[in-house]
N, C-alpha and C positions, 0 to 999 in steps of 0.2 A: 552487436551486443547479446547475441543468444546465450552466451555462455557465463555471463555476468551473475555473479553469487552475491556480492554485497552492495546495497544502495542506500545512500544516506542523503536526506537533504533536510536542513538544519534552519533556513532563514525564513525569518518571520514575515508573512505578508498580511494585509488587512484581510481579515474574514470574509470578504466579499470579493477580494482580488482574485480572480482565475483567468485573467487577461493571457496570462501564460500558457494556458491550456483551451484555448477558445473552442477547440472542438471534443474536449473531452482528453481521455487517455486510451489509447488503444489497447496497451496491454503491459505486463511485465515480463521479463524472461522466466521460461519455465523451470531453469537452474537456480533461481533466486532462493537463497537461504536465509539472508539477514535484509530486512526492510525496515528502514527508520525513516519515517516522513513526518517530522513535526510540522503542524499547520497545515497538512494535507487539505487542499480546498475542495475537493469534491465530495459526494455524499455516499459514493461506493466505490470499490475497487472495480476495475475492469471486468467485464462477463465472463471473458475468456481466460482469466488469469488462475493458471493451475497453482494451487499453492502446496502440492503434494511435497517437495522439497523444503519448504519454509519451515525454518526453525524458531525464528525470533520475529515479531510483528510489534513494531512501536510507533504508533500512530498519536502521539501525544498532541492535545490541543488541535485536534483536526476537525473537519466538519463531518468525518465518516459516521454514515448511519447504518451501513449494510456491508458487511463483508463480502459475504458470497452465499450462494443456494448449497444446499447439500452439504454431506462431509467432505472436506479438504483435507485435512490434517490428521494422519492416525496416531502421531508419536506427540513431540512436545511442540505447543505453540505457546509462546509467551506475549500475553496481549498486554500492553500499557495505555488503558483509557485516559490518564492525564499524566 
C-alpha cells in the first residue's frame, strides 16, 4: 500500500479503545494526499510520517494532541479539529 493516496476511517470507538492498535501505528504511506480518521485513538501521528503530499487532514473527534515536529506541508493543509 505504499502508493495509497486516500485513507478514510469513520467508525466510532470508545475514546479509550485502542485495542485495534496495540503497538501504536508504524506509519502512513508517503503518497498520502487525503487522511480522514474520525475518532483517531492515538495522541500523535507516527513520527516517521511525511506529510509532504498531504492536502486534506480531517481528524474530527480524535484524541490527537500532536501532528508532527517541524514544517511538513508547504502548500494547502486543511485541518478540521471537530
